[in-house]
N, C-alpha and C positions, 0 to 999 in steps of 0.2 A: 504493500501501499503506499502511496506518497506521504509524505511528510505534511501532518496536518497546517493550512495557511491561514494568515489572518492579513486581511485585504484593505485597504484604504480607499473611499472615494470622496474627493474632494469636491463640492459644487463650484468653484471658482472656474472662471475662464481668463485668467491670465496669470503670467508668471513674472516675477515674485510674489507670492499670497502666503498672507498670514495663514487663511485657512488650509492649505496645503500645508505648510509647517507645524500646524497644531494635528493635526491628520498623522502627518509622517512621524510626529514626536510620539503620540500615541501609539501606532502600530509598531515603530521601533521598541520602545518600552515592551509591550505586548512580546514581540517575536523574542527579545532578549531574555526574556523572564521565563517563558515557557519552552523555548526552542522552536517556535513557529517559523515556517517561511512566510517571508511576506513582501507585499507589492503595494504599491502606492498609486492610483490613477485620479486624474483630475479631468474636466471637460474638455480640457484643451486636447488631452490624448485622444477624445472621441472625432475630432474633426469635423467637416461639414455636414457627414452623413447624420450625427445627431440630430440638428436642426430640422432637415428635411423630412426625417421618419416617421411616419403614421404609426409603423406598427415595428417590432423588433426585427421581424424579417426585413425591413428595408434599411437596416444599418449595413454600411460595408464591412467587410472581412476584418479587418483589425477591430472596427466598433464590438461586432459580436463577439471577438476572440476578448475584451474586456468584460462585457456581461457576462460571458462564461466563466472567467476566473472569479467574478463578484458573486455569483450566484454559487460557485464550487466553493468558495470559502468556507472553512470552518467558522471563522469570527470575522465581523466586519465592524470597521471602524467610518464612520458617515460624517461629513462635517459640509458645512455651508457657512457662507459669508450672508448676513443679513441685509438684507433691503427692505424698507419700510416695514420693518416687523415679520419679515417673513423670508422665506429660502427663495433661492434665484428660481426663474420660470425655466432655464434649461434645465436645471436641477432635477425641478418637477417634472418636465419632461422625459427625462431619461428614466424618473422613475415610474412614471406612467407607462411605459413599455413593458414594464416586467409583468408577467403571470401573477395574479393575486396572491397565488398560493406559494411562488417561486422562495419566499424570505419564510416562510412559515418555521418557528422554532429556532431560528438562526439568532444567535447572541449577538448584540449591536450596542457599541458603546456610539452615544451620541455627542458630538461637537459642533459648536457653532462659535462665529467671530461677527463682531460688532464694532462699530465707530463709538457707542456709547453705552452706558449700563441700561438708557431704555431700551433695547433690544433681548435682554437677560432672559428673557422667557422663552424664546423663538423653542428652545429645548422642548419645554413643557407644553406649550401651547400650539406647535406648529410640528417637529420632528416626531416626537411621540406619540400623537394619534395618527400621523401619516404612516409610521411603521407599527404600530397599533392594527391598522386595516390590514397590514400584511403577517398580522399574526407572528411578527417578529418578536424576540425577547430581548427587548431595550433594555438594557442595565439600569440599575437605580441612579447612577452619579454621570450626570452628563458633563460636559465640561464648556463653558463660556468663555470668551477672551477678549477682550477689548484692546484697542490701539495701543494703551500704555503698557500692556502685558508683554509687551514684543521687543526687541532690540534687535535691530538688522534681520528681522523675520525670525528670529528664535524665542521662545519663550524665556521672559527675562524674570519671572515675579515667582516668589516663593508660594503664595497661594493657589495659582493654577499648577506650579508642579503638584503641589499635595492634592489637589483635587484629579491629576492625571492618575498619580498613583495610588488614590481609591479606586478610581474607575478601572484601571490595570488588575487591581487585587479580586476584582469582582468577574472577572474572565475564569480563576480557576477552577471552579465547578465544571465549568463546561470543558475545558481542554482536558482536566482530569479524567472525565466521564470519557469523552474521546479517545484518549489512551487506553481507557481499560478496553475499549469496545476494539479497538485496533488489536490490542495484544490478546484479547482472546480470540479474534480471528484467525491470528496467525496459531494458536496453539492446536 
């Protein structure tokens, strides 16, 4: 069997990005702590086919491959920049292309970035209900960071590092169970 994976999906459409940095930081910590293979994607990686796709089958081959990796991941870390209190439209469009049962039971760490604290409830009011529709298992601790939490696109504040540490610790039951299943199958 292949090594369990953690995949990050960042809803930004430019680089460099604080959102991608936050997602990559969480993915890296999960990968390091639990020995999971990892990858991080953002909307830039999808190219032009994402914006024109009406269905998942309309995506080009590279974009389809990214969606397959997202769906096959054992753990997802999802993040979005906040615009006017919500996630980006292109991020939502990508999620709309997924089958409603595609993420069922999948553990997901929710993250978001915003220009001010006014957007802090995006995780609870936007992302958690969105992934609840998909019957995904959103972890209790979400991570919301504002511009002042970054220095040169890297996390620079202790309270955000503490939230990331807490969120990463909540993954343990899922990766422990996954490895037990893999070990049982190998016997």
